[in-house]
C-alpha positions as a Python dict, from the first residue, in 0.01 Angstrom:
ca = {
    (1, 'M'): (0, 0, 0),
    (2, 'S'): (-99, 316, 213),
    (3, 'D'): (-299, 244, 526),
    (4, 'P'): (-660, 306, 403),
    (5, 'A'): (-869, 527, 644),
    (6, 'T'): (-1124, 368, 848),
    (7, 'T'): (-1413, 440, 1096),
    (8, 'A'): (-1473, 257, 1428),
    (9, 'A'): (-1607, -80, 1378),
    (10, 'G'): (-1924, -187, 1504),
    (11, 'R'): (-2096, 180, 1475),
    (12, 'A'): (-2332, 326, 1234),
    (13, 'A'): (-2154, 628, 1057),
    (14, 'P'): (-2319, 944, 1221),
    (15, 'G'): (-2608, 1085, 993),
    (16, 'L'): (-2673, 784, 822),
    (17, 'P'): (-3016, 640, 771),
    (18, 'G'): (-3031, 317, 990),
    (19, 'P'): (-3280, 90, 1153),
    (20, 'S'): (-3466, 264, 1448),
    (21, 'P'): (-3476, 114, 1805),
    (22, 'L'): (-3808, -10, 1762),
    (23, 'A'): (-3740, -198, 1424),
    (24, 'L'): (-3426, -350, 1605),
    (25, 'A'): (-3642, -472, 1892),
    (26, 'H'): (-3897, -607, 1681),
    (27, 'R'): (-3644, -784, 1494),
    (28, 'F'): (-3486, -937, 1811),
    (29, 'I'): (-3838, -1032, 1899),
    (30, 'V'): (-3911, -1231, 1586),
    (31, 'L'): (-3595, -1404, 1601),
    (32, 'L'): (-3656, -1526, 1961),
    (33, 'G'): (-4000, -1653, 1831),
    (34, 'L'): (-3800, -1875, 1574),
    (35, 'I'): (-3572, -1991, 1882),
    (36, 'L'): (-3886, -2088, 2052),
    (37, 'R'): (-4023, -2254, 1761),
    (38, 'A'): (-3686, -2472, 1715),
    (39, 'A'): (-3701, -2549, 2091),
    (40, 'V'): (-4053, -2711, 2046),
    (41, 'L'): (-3952, -2889, 1739),
    (42, 'Y'): (-3638, -3038, 1916),
    (43, 'L'): (-3883, -3137, 2202),
    (44, 'R'): (-4111, -3295, 1972),
    (45, 'L'): (-3811, -3497, 1806),
    (46, 'V'): (-3660, -3624, 2153),
    (47, 'L'): (-4012, -3722, 2261),
    (48, 'D'): (-4045, -3925, 1941),
    (49, 'S'): (-3703, -4075, 1996),
    (50, 'R'): (-3818, -4192, 2346),
    (51, 'K'): (-4136, -4332, 2204),
    (52, 'L'): (-4373, -4090, 2395),
    (53, 'W'): (-4499, -3875, 2117),
    (54, 'R'): (-4447, -4094, 1798),
    (55, 'L'): (-4413, -3912, 1446),
    (56, 'D'): (-4376, -4138, 1138),
    (57, 'A'): (-4078, -4092, 886),
    (58, 'A'): (-4303, -3830, 674),
    (59, 'Q'): (-4413, -3649, 992),
    (60, 'R'): (-4036, -3601, 1092),
    (61, 'I'): (-3931, -3486, 775),
    (62, 'E'): (-4223, -3229, 733),
    (63, 'V'): (-4190, -3070, 1079),
    (64, 'Q'): (-3838, -2991, 1026),
    (65, 'R'): (-3883, -2878, 670),
    (66, 'R'): (-4133, -2641, 782),
    (67, 'F'): (-3943, -2499, 1025),
    (68, 'A'): (-3642, -2421, 779),
    (69, 'A'): (-3891, -2292, 537),
    (70, 'R'): (-3999, -2038, 802),
    (71, 'F'): (-3656, -1942, 874),
    (72, 'V'): (-3614, -1884, 497),
    (73, 'R'): (-3891, -1653, 486),
    (74, 'V'): (-3803, -1456, 787),
    (75, 'A'): (-3443, -1414, 659),
    (76, 'M'): (-3561, -1302, 307),
    (77, 'R'): (-3786, -1049, 487),
    (78, 'F'): (-3520, -922, 743),
    (79, 'R'): (-3225, -975, 527),
    (80, 'G'): (-2885, -857, 692),
    (81, 'G'): (-2698, -1123, 869),
    (82, 'L'): (-2988, -1372, 873),
    (83, 'I'): (-2927, -1481, 525),
    (84, 'K'): (-2553, -1536, 601),
    (85, 'V'): (-2659, -1718, 912),
    (86, 'G'): (-2877, -1954, 693),
    (87, 'Q'): (-2627, -2009, 427),
    (88, 'V'): (-2342, -2112, 658),
    (89, 'A'): (-2569, -2326, 863),
    (90, 'S'): (-2680, -2511, 541),
    (91, 'L'): (-2299, -2620, 547),
    (92, 'R'): (-2319, -2759, 882),
    (93, 'I'): (-2438, -3120, 812),
    (94, 'D'): (-2285, -3234, 1114),
    (95, 'V'): (-2499, -3016, 1327),
    (96, 'V'): (-2826, -2944, 1108),
    (97, 'P'): (-3046, -3234, 992),
    (98, 'E'): (-3069, -3292, 595),
    (99, 'E'): (-3437, -3172, 587),
    (100, 'V'): (-3321, -2826, 731),
    (101, 'T'): (-2990, -2801, 535),
    (102, 'D'): (-3168, -2875, 215),
    (103, 'E'): (-3411, -2588, 273),
    (104, 'L'): (-3153, -2339, 381),
    (105, 'A'): (-2957, -2404, 77),
    (106, 'L'): (-3234, -2230, -105),
    (107, 'L'): (-3141, -1873, 39),
    (108, 'Q'): (-3033, -1650, -218),
    (109, 'D'): (-2792, -1344, -128),
    (110, 'R'): (-2968, -1136, -369),
    (111, 'V'): (-3189, -845, -252),
    (112, 'D'): (-3346, -545, -401),
    (113, 'P'): (-3106, -273, -392),
    (114, 'H'): (-3112, 39, -160),
    (115, 'P'): (-3164, 391, -283),
    (116, 'F'): (-2872, 576, -430),
    (117, 'E'): (-2929, 860, -195),
    (118, 'E'): (-2823, 602, 93),
    (119, 'I'): (-2520, 493, -92),
    (120, 'A'): (-2410, 832, -179),
    (121, 'H'): (-2438, 949, 165),
    (122, 'Q'): (-2246, 630, 312),
    (123, 'I'): (-1973, 724, 52),
    (124, 'E'): (-1935, 1060, 159),
    (125, 'T'): (-1974, 985, 527),
    (126, 'E'): (-1697, 742, 511),
    (127, 'T'): (-1460, 942, 280),
    (128, 'G'): (-1525, 1283, 377),
    (129, 'R'): (-1593, 1398, 17),
    (130, 'P'): (-1903, 1373, -198),
    (131, 'V'): (-1928, 1114, -489),
    (132, 'D'): (-1883, 1361, -753),
    (133, 'A'): (-1575, 1476, -629),
    (134, 'L'): (-1412, 1155, -593),
    (135, 'F'): (-1540, 988, -927),
    (136, 'E'): (-1562, 1158, -1280),
    (137, 'S'): (-1882, 909, -1337),
    (138, 'F'): (-2075, 680, -1104),
    (139, 'D'): (-2361, 477, -1202),
    (140, 'R'): (-2676, 521, -980),
    (141, 'E'): (-2816, 173, -1067),
    (142, 'P'): (-2604, -107, -904),
    (143, 'L'): (-2437, -400, -1072),
    (144, 'A'): (-2527, -590, -794),
    (145, 'S'): (-2709, -590, -457),
    (146, 'A'): (-2680, -866, -184),
    (147, 'S'): (-2770, -878, 190),
    (148, 'L'): (-2494, -667, 323),
    (149, 'G'): (-2411, -419, 51),
    (150, 'Q'): (-2416, -349, -328),
    (151, 'V'): (-2188, -269, -584),
    (152, 'H'): (-2176, 28, -855),
    (153, 'R'): (-1968, 101, -1141),
    (154, 'A'): (-1766, 404, -1143),
    (155, 'R'): (-1482, 598, -1335),
    (156, 'D'): (-1218, 803, -1142),
    (157, 'R'): (-1052, 1115, -1282),
    (158, 'E'): (-767, 923, -1437),
    (159, 'G'): (-1018, 742, -1645),
    (160, 'R'): (-994, 410, -1463),
    (161, 'E'): (-1279, 178, -1472),
    (162, 'L'): (-1384, 91, -1123),
    (163, 'A'): (-1628, -121, -923),
    (164, 'V'): (-1713, 43, -586),
    (165, 'K'): (-1886, -152, -306),
    (166, 'V'): (-2073, -2, -50),
    (167, 'L'): (-2197, -147, 273),
    (168, 'Y'): (-2555, -56, 367),
    (169, 'P'): (-2603, 210, 619),
    (170, 'G'): (-2694, 53, 968),
    (171, 'I'): (-2648, -290, 842),
    (172, 'E'): (-2391, -352, 1149),
    (173, 'Q'): (-2677, -293, 1394),
    (174, 'Q'): (-2907, -541, 1228),
    (175, 'V'): (-2610, -795, 1203),
    (176, 'A'): (-2560, -745, 1586),
    (177, 'V'): (-2919, -817, 1651),
    (178, 'D'): (-2910, -1148, 1444),
    (179, 'L'): (-2585, -1271, 1611),
    (180, 'A'): (-2728, -1202, 1964),
    (181, 'A'): (-3016, -1416, 1893),
    (182, 'T'): (-2815, -1689, 1715),
    (183, 'R'): (-2579, -1687, 2030),
    (184, 'I'): (-2887, -1741, 2250),
    (185, 'G'): (-3031, -1999, 2035),
    (186, 'L'): (-2692, -2188, 2024),
    (187, 'W'): (-2622, -2172, 2350),
    (188, 'L'): (-2948, -2312, 2457),
    (189, 'F'): (-2932, -2613, 2235),
    (190, 'N'): (-2569, -2653, 2307),
    (191, 'W'): (-2658, -2831, 2639),
    (192, 'F'): (-2835, -3087, 2462),
    (193, 'V'): (-2635, -3186, 2133),
    (194, 'P'): (-2268, -3351, 2099),
    (195, 'P'): (-2106, -3091, 1877),
    (196, 'D'): (-1971, -2761, 2036),
    (197, 'L'): (-2222, -2514, 1900),
    (198, 'M'): (-2053, -2219, 2037),
    (199, 'Q'): (-1773, -2313, 1815),
    (200, 'V'): (-2051, -2305, 1537),
    (201, 'Y'): (-2138, -1948, 1658),
    (202, 'R'): (-1784, -1818, 1672),
    (203, 'E'): (-1720, -1920, 1298),
    (204, 'L'): (-2074, -1763, 1212),
    (205, 'R'): (-1966, -1446, 1374),
    (206, 'K'): (-1621, -1435, 1216),
    (207, 'T'): (-1749, -1511, 878),
    (208, 'I'): (-2022, -1247, 872),
    (209, 'L'): (-1809, -966, 1057),
    (210, 'G'): (-1536, -1047, 791),
    (211, 'E'): (-1788, -970, 518),
    (212, 'M'): (-1856, -655, 652),
    (213, 'D'): (-1496, -512, 690),
    (214, 'Y'): (-1399, -409, 335),
    (215, 'V'): (-1046, -319, 444),
    (216, 'Q'): (-970, -682, 542),
    (217, 'E'): (-1157, -800, 207),
    (218, 'G'): (-917, -551, 8),
    (219, 'K'): (-616, -707, 196),
    (220, 'A'): (-745, -1041, 122),
    (221, 'A'): (-774, -984, -269),
    (222, 'E'): (-404, -847, -239),
    (223, 'E'): (-276, -1156, -59),
    (224, 'V'): (-438, -1389, -301),
    (225, 'A'): (-296, -1176, -588),
    (226, 'A'): (59, -1207, -470),
    (227, 'N'): (38, -1582, -380),
    (228, 'L'): (-118, -1647, -721),
    (229, 'G'): (160, -1447, -871),
    (230, 'R'): (423, -1683, -770),
    (231, 'D'): (308, -1901, -1069),
    (232, 'A'): (356, -1776, -1399),
    (233, 'Q'): (105, -2009, -1570),
    (234, 'V'): (-156, -1885, -1331),
    (235, 'V'): (-58, -1524, -1388),
    (236, 'E'): (-128, -1573, -1749),
    (237, 'H'): (-469, -1705, -1708),
    (238, 'V'): (-618, -1557, -1390),
    (239, 'R'): (-692, -1185, -1298),
    (240, 'I'): (-751, -1039, -954),
    (241, 'P'): (-872, -686, -935),
    (242, 'T'): (-656, -409, -825),
    (243, 'I'): (-751, -232, -486),
    (244, 'H'): (-764, 139, -497),
    (245, 'W'): (-692, 245, -136),
    (246, 'A'): (-749, 620, -177),
    (247, 'T'): (-1123, 565, -184),
    (248, 'T'): (-1139, 258, 37),
    (249, 'T'): (-1242, 237, 388),
    (250, 'Q'): (-1399, -22, 625),
    (251, 'R'): (-1742, 50, 446),
    (252, 'V'): (-1644, 136, 99),
    (253, 'L'): (-1423, -89, -115),
    (254, 'T'): (-1300, 62, -446),
    (255, 'M'): (-1125, -194, -706),
    (256, 'E'): (-1047, -248, -1063),
    (257, 'F'): (-1363, -323, -1288),
    (258, 'L'): (-1304, -650, -1450),
    (259, 'E'): (-1472, -677, -1786),
    (260, 'G'): (-1641, -1024, -1861),
    (261, 'T'): (-1899, -1242, -1870),
    (262, 'K'): (-2011, -1489, -1604),
    (263, 'V'): (-1832, -1832, -1634),
    (264, 'N'): (-2145, -2003, -1665),
    (265, 'D'): (-2256, -1815, -1978),
    (266, 'T'): (-2142, -2053, -2191),
    (267, 'A'): (-2316, -1928, -2512),
    (268, 'T'): (-2130, -1623, -2498),
    (269, 'I'): (-1785, -1793, -2414),
    (270, 'E'): (-1827, -2023, -2708),
    (271, 'A'): (-1939, -1720, -2927),
    (272, 'W'): (-1602, -1581, -2830),
    (273, 'G'): (-1412, -1888, -2934),
    (274, 'L'): (-1323, -2004, -2619),
    (275, 'D'): (-1280, -2335, -2466),
    (276, 'V'): (-1524, -2387, -2149),
    (277, 'N'): (-1338, -2686, -2048),
    (278, 'E'): (-998, -2494, -2018),
    (279, 'I'): (-1135, -2231, -1832),
    (280, 'V'): (-1317, -2435, -1569),
    (281, 'T'): (-959, -2621, -1542),
    (282, 'W'): (-797, -2306, -1453),
    (283, 'A'): (-1071, -2191, -1218),
    (284, 'T'): (-1012, -2514, -1056),
    (285, 'R'): (-612, -2487, -1042),
    (286, 'S'): (-627, -2144, -930),
    (287, 'F'): (-843, -2238, -619),
    (288, 'L'): (-623, -2540, -558),
    (289, 'H'): (-318, -2320, -562),
    (290, 'M'): (-516, -2114, -276),
    (291, 'M'): (-591, -2396, -58),
    (292, 'L'): (-304, -2650, -99),
    (293, 'R'): (-7, -2433, -175),
    (294, 'D'): (-99, -2126, 22),
    (295, 'G'): (-347, -2219, 291),
    (296, 'F'): (-551, -1889, 232),
    (297, 'F'): (-821, -1887, 9),
    (298, 'H'): (-1141, -1741, -145),
    (299, 'C'): (-1452, -1943, -21),
    (300, 'D'): (-1719, -1844, -242),
    (301, 'P'): (-1612, -1959, -624),
    (302, 'H'): (-1972, -1955, -739),
    (303, 'P'): (-2050, -1841, -1109),
    (304, 'G'): (-2110, -1474, -999),
    (305, 'N'): (-1764, -1436, -848),
    (306, 'L'): (-1602, -1573, -1152),
    (307, 'L'): (-1601, -1383, -1499),
    (308, 'V'): (-1432, -1451, -1828),
    (309, 'D'): (-1298, -1171, -2064),
    (310, 'R'): (-1250, -1217, -2442),
    (311, 'E'): (-915, -1331, -2405),
    (312, 'G'): (-1006, -1625, -2209),
    (313, 'R'): (-878, -1518, -1885),
    (314, 'L'): (-1067, -1587, -1563),
    (315, 'G'): (-1139, -1311, -1321),
    (316, 'I'): (-1172, -1371, -962),
    (317, 'I'): (-1385, -1120, -758),
    (318, 'D'): (-1562, -1069, -422),
    (319, 'F'): (-1290, -1181, -144),
    (320, 'G'): (-1532, -1100, 157),
    (321, 'M'): (-1562, -1460, 223),
    (322, 'N'): (-1220, -1606, 266),
    (323, 'S'): (-1021, -1836, 520),
    (324, 'R'): (-698, -1961, 630),
    (325, 'I'): (-589, -2307, 729),
    (326, 'A'): (-402, -2353, 1020),
    (327, 'P'): (-64, -2542, 984),
    (328, 'E'): (-138, -2830, 1190),
    (329, 'L'): (-480, -2879, 1006),
    (330, 'R'): (-287, -2899, 683),
    (331, 'D'): (-56, -3149, 818),
    (332, 'A'): (-370, -3357, 932),
    (333, 'I'): (-535, -3306, 574),
    (334, 'R'): (-182, -3438, 424),
    (335, 'K'): (-242, -3775, 622),
    (336, 'N'): (-588, -3778, 514),
    (337, 'V'): (-523, -3733, 131),
    (338, 'L'): (-263, -3957, 143),
    (339, 'A'): (-510, -4229, 322),
    (340, 'S'): (-757, -4142, 27),
    (341, 'I'): (-527, -4219, -233),
    (342, 'Q'): (-418, -4546, -81),
    (343, 'R'): (-787, -4592, 5),
    (344, 'D'): (-691, -4690, 335),
    (345, 'P'): (-1004, -4668, 569),
    (346, 'E'): (-791, -4716, 893),
    (347, 'A'): (-540, -4428, 816),
    (348, 'Y'): (-821, -4217, 693),
    (349, 'V'): (-988, -4222, 1057),
    (350, 'D'): (-644, -4194, 1226),
    (351, 'S'): (-601, -3865, 1048),
    (352, 'L'): (-944, -3754, 1169),
    (353, 'L'): (-836, -3834, 1537),
    (354, 'D'): (-494, -3667, 1521),
    (355, 'V'): (-666, -3327, 1455),
    (356, 'G'): (-1006, -3381, 1659),
    (357, 'F'): (-1232, -3419, 1393),
    (358, 'I'): (-1375, -3730, 1607),
    (359, 'Q'): (-1300, -3900, 1928),
    (360, 'A'): (-1183, -4249, 1993),
    (361, 'S'): (-1539, -4388, 2085),
    (362, 'D'): (-1662, -4319, 1726),
    (363, 'R'): (-1342, -4493, 1539),
    (364, 'E'): (-1544, -4795, 1422),
    (365, 'A'): (-1826, -4589, 1293),
    (366, 'A'): (-1591, -4349, 1095),
    (367, 'V'): (-1412, -4656, 946),
    (368, 'E'): (-1726, -4779, 790),
    (369, 'L'): (-1800, -4417, 659),
    (370, 'A'): (-1472, -4418, 501),
    (371, 'K'): (-1510, -4736, 355),
    (372, 'L'): (-1833, -4611, 175),
    (373, 'G'): (-1629, -4307, 43),
    (374, 'F'): (-1362, -4538, -93),
    (375, 'D'): (-1627, -4778, -262),
    (376, 'P'): (-1528, -4823, -629),
    (377, 'R'): (-1867, -4739, -739),
    (378, 'Y'): (-1833, -4385, -602),
    (379, 'Y'): (-1444, -4325, -610),
    (380, 'N'): (-1276, -4094, -880),
    (381, 'L'): (-1588, -4033, -1096),
    (382, 'T'): (-1602, -3796, -1374),
    (383, 'P'): (-1889, -3524, -1314),
    (384, 'S'): (-2084, -3711, -1604),
    (385, 'E'): (-2037, -4046, -1424),
    (386, 'A'): (-2152, -3912, -1105),
    (387, 'M'): (-2477, -3794, -1286),
    (388, 'N'): (-2546, -4147, -1341),
    (389, 'I'): (-2519, -4303, -1010),
    (390, 'D'): (-2798, -4291, -745),
    (391, 'L'): (-2687, -3999, -560),
    (392, 'G'): (-2988, -4010, -305),
    (393, 'E'): (-2882, -4354, -205),
    (394, 'Y'): (-2521, -4278, -153),
    (395, 'L'): (-2611, -3946, 26),
    (396, 'G'): (-2851, -4154, 235),
    (397, 'E'): (-2594, -4394, 331),
    (398, 'M'): (-2348, -4127, 400),
    (399, 'R'): (-2571, -3921, 620),
    (400, 'G'): (-2677, -4234, 805),
    (401, 'N'): (-2332, -4355, 897),
    (402, 'M'): (-2251, -3982, 998),
    (403, 'K'): (-2530, -3979, 1236),
    (404, 'K'): (-2355, -4267, 1429),
    (405, 'I'): (-2080, -4068, 1486),
    (406, 'K'): (-2160, -3866, 1797),
    (407, 'S'): (-1838, -3667, 1856),
    (408, 'F'): (-1781, -3513, 1491),
    (409, 'Q'): (-1664, -3178, 1506),
    (410, 'L'): (-1522, -2950, 1232),
    (411, 'P'): (-1211, -2747, 1306),
    (412, 'D'): (-1210, -2375, 1176),
    (413, 'G'): (-1166, -2350, 832),
    (414, 'V'): (-1297, -2704, 722),
    (415, 'V'): (-1636, -2598, 649),
    (416, 'M'): (-1518, -2308, 413),
    (417, 'L'): (-1282, -2552, 267),
    (418, 'G'): (-1554, -2782, 208),
    (419, 'R'): (-1803, -2505, 51),
    (420, 'A'): (-1508, -2390, -196),
    (421, 'I'): (-1475, -2754, -305),
    (422, 'N'): (-1826, -2833, -346),
    (423, 'L'): (-1884, -2525, -557),
    (424, 'L'): (-1596, -2608, -768),
    (425, 'Y'): (-1718, -2940, -830),
    (426, 'A'): (-2090, -2836, -915),
    (427, 'L'): (-1912, -2595, -1139),
    (428, 'A'): (-1718, -2880, -1315),
    (429, 'L'): (-2046, -3086, -1307),
    (430, 'E'): (-2219, -2805, -1484),
    (431, 'L'): (-2000, -2672, -1745),
    (432, 'A'): (-1721, -2958, -1799),
    (433, 'P'): (-1855, -3283, -1724),
    (434, 'G'): (-1567, -3462, -1914),
    (435, 'I'): (-1291, -3341, -1642),
    (436, 'R'): (-1146, -3622, -1456),
    (437, 'P'): (-1101, -3483, -1093),
    (438, 'L'): (-764, -3666, -1028),
    (439, 'E'): (-599, -3549, -1337),
    (440, 'V'): (-666, -3194, -1261),
    (441, 'I'): (-579, -3211, -902),
    (442, 'G'): (-309, -3455, -909),
    (443, 'P'): (7, -3216, -962),
    (444, 'Y'): (-118, -3007, -666),
    (445, 'V'): (-191, -3302, -446),
    (446, 'L'): (171, -3458, -494),
    (447, 'E'): (311, -3100, -431),
    (448, 'F'): (93, -3052, -112),
    (449, 'M'): (180, -3422, 18),
    (450, 'A'): (560, -3329, -2),
    (451, 'G'): (504, -3082, 263),
    (452, 'P'): (546, -2687, 283),
    (453, 'I'): (711, -2550, -31),
    (454, 'P'): (975, -2286, 19),
    (455, 'P'): (901, -1949, -130),
    (456, 'I'): (891, -1892, -515),
    (457, 'P'): (1041, -1568, -653),
    (458, 'P'): (730, -1363, -774),
    (459, 'A'): (650, -1385, -1161),
    (460, 'S'): (770, -1123, -1377),
    (461, 'A'): (402, -1040, -1468),
    (462, 'P'): (155, -923, -1221),
    (463, 'A'): (-139, -1143, -1089),
    (464, 'A'): (-386, -886, -1214),
    (465, 'T'): (-341, -689, -1497),
    (466, 'P'): (-530, -376, -1585),
    (467, 'A'): (-851, -405, -1779),
    (468, 'P'): (-829, -355, -2138),
}
C-alpha cells in the first residue's frame, strides 16, 4: 500500500466553506447553556437526596428526561460532534442515568446532505484535481449522509464501481467547539461523581476524531480484511471493500462499492432464495473473529453497515468506529468468560477487580449483581425466549444493583465492545430469533479461552473480492 496524501489534521482546508467565527461562538454559548442546565439539574437531584428539595419518583424521571430531550434537540440542530457525543454518552450506563441514556439513544446519525458544490470543492482541495478529472462518473446525489460526512457513488477511469466518502468542509472547527464544551462540562462534574469523567472525555475525543480521519479508517478496513482473511470459511462468506489509496486523503475515502441490500431487508433476501438465519450467523461469527481472535474490531454493526449480495455474502462497510482491546484487558475478559461459563459470581467479580473495573470496597455489591446475571431465568436465552421475560423488571434490578457500585469504571475498549455485542444481539433478536447464543459463540469462546493463538497463514482467497 502506498502512503496516501494527507493534509494537516484539525484545520479546514483553505478556500472551503465553513462556519464563521460568529457561528462557532454562538454554538459554544448554546453548549455552555446546556452545561448550566445540567448543573442545575444535578443540584436539584443532590438536594432531593439530602431531603432539602424533595422530588417524587415521577418528578425525578421527568426532569432528567426533559434535559436529555433538550440535548437531543440541540444536537439535531447543530449536528457535527454533538450527535456523536450523545451517541457515545448513551452507552455509558455507569455514568449517565437511565432516563437520560434512553432519550440519547434516540439520536440518529442521519442528516440532510450538504450541497454537491461543497463536496466537489472538498475533493478538489484535498486531491488537487477536480472531480471530473478523477472519476469517469460521480453521482451528485449521495447514497447516505451523516453528521460528519456523506457518501457518493462513482466510477473510475478503469470502470471500477466506487463509493466515495467525503468529510464536510469546516466540520473540524465545529467538532473542536463541541469537544471543548464537553471537556468543560465533564471537568466540572468530575469533582462530584465517583467515575473518572475525564477518562470518558478521552474516550469521546478519540472516537470522534478517529471517525474524521479517513486515512485511519481505510487502514482499519485493511487490517480487518487481513485478519478475517486468515479464516477461509469467513473469506467465503464475508466481504470487506478494497480501499483505493490513489484518491484517498484524510478527508476523502475512496473504496470499492459493494452491491447489496441491507441485512434487515428480509423480504429481498428471502426473494433471492437466501437463508436469513445463516447470514446473521456469519455476521455474528465475523465480529466474534474480530473481537475474540484479533482484538481489533468494527464497533458499529448496525443494519446500515451490513449488506447482503445475491450470493448471500455479507458486506461490512464503514470502519470509522473501530477499537482495539489491550492484551491485559483480554486476559481479564478470559477470566470473566470462564467465570460466566462456570456461573461463578466470586470468580466473575475477581476478574473485574484484576483489571480495575471496580475497587475492593464494592466487591459485595458486585457479587450480588453477578448472581442476578447468572439467574437461570435469564441465562443463555434465545432471542425469542428473551422476548418472553419481563425485561423491564430485569433491567430495573440490574440498574439498581449497579448504582450500589460506586467505583465502577469501564476501561478503554470495553464500551465499544459492549456496543458491538449489543448491536449484534439486537440484530439476532430482530432477524433470527431462533439462534441460541452459546451455539454460535461456543467455538470462538473455547479458542479465546485457550489464550493467544499463533498467526495463521493467509487463506488463498482474498478477504474482499471485487464486486460482480
